[in-house]
N, C-alpha and C positions, 0 to 999 in steps of 0.2 A: 504494500500500500504506500503510495507516494504521500509524503508529508509536505504540505505547502508551507515552507518556511516563511515567516513574516506575516502570515495571514492571521488576523485576530482570532483568538480562541473562543471569545464570547462577546456579547454586548456589555461594555463596561457598566458595572454597578447592578447587573442583573444575572439571572441564571439562564438567559437565552444563549444556548450553545451554538457555536459556528463550526467547530471542528471536533473530531474525536481523537483520543490519544493513541488508540491501538485498534487493530482489526478485531472484529467480533469473532471469537473462536467457534461460536455456534452457527455462524452464517452471516452473510452480508445483509444488512437492512436494505430492502429495495426502495428505490426512489419512485414515488407515485404522485400523481397530481392531486393536490389538496385544494378544495374550493375556499376562496377568501370571501367571506360574506361581509356585507356592509356593517354589521354590528360587532365586528372584531374589536377587541380592546385596543386603546391607543398604544399600550406597551407592545402588543403584538405587531402593530403597524410600524412602530419605531424599529423593532427587531428586523422586520422585512427590509426596511429602507437601509438600515445599517449594514445588513448582510449584502444587499445589492450593491451598495457603495463599496464595500470591501472587495466584492467580485470585480467590479469595474476598475478599481485602483490596482488590483493585483494582476488581472488578466486582460483588461481592455476588451477589444473586439476579437481576440484570438481564442481558438479552441483550448480547452483546459481539461485535464484529467480529474475525475471525481476525487480520487485519493482520499484524504482524511476529512473532506468536507462533510458536515453532518447531513445525513439523508433526510431527517425531519425538516431541517431548515431549507434544504434544496427543494423539498416537495412543495413548499408554499409558493415557490416561483416556477416550478417545473411545468413545461408545455405552454408557458406564457413568456415570461421574461428570460427564462433559461430553457434552451431546447437541446435535444440530442443531436450530435453531429453524425453519428453512425446509424445505418439502417441495415440490419435490425439492431435495435438498442437493447442492451442487457441492463435492466434496472438494478441487478444484484452484483454488478462488477465494480470494483474499486478502480479499474482501468478505463471505465466508460468515459467517452469524450463528450463534453458539453460546450455550449457557447452561449453568450448573451445575445438575445434577439433584440437588437437596438431599437427597432421601431416600436415594439410593445413596451420595452423598458423605459423609453423616453416618455411614453404616455402615462405609465404607471408611477414613475418616479421622476417627474420633471426637474425637481431641485437638484438631483444628482447629475443629470445629463445636460444641463444648461451649458451651451457652448461645446458640447461633445461633437466629435467628428461626424 
């Protein structure tokens, strides 16, 4: 499992996790699309925005390996702001390649992508 050095481990001051420390010996947690409803708590929205900003700062518009990025946090953005590069996509692979979908990410998080390429 690739560890993304320099990527924040969590949202500061919270328990919202962005990375995992080690591979799960019982099996890889799959990435699945989670629906974000309008009534989500403000803290959850801040975590999504902070995670997206970290992805943008760390990877930009380039494909990246899932590695030690938290599956739960990725699932809140998956198939919208973050999409699979490969077809077929293996949601249970630490080597799965993902990329930021800039068009949708700009709409969802305009504060992060102001002035972005």
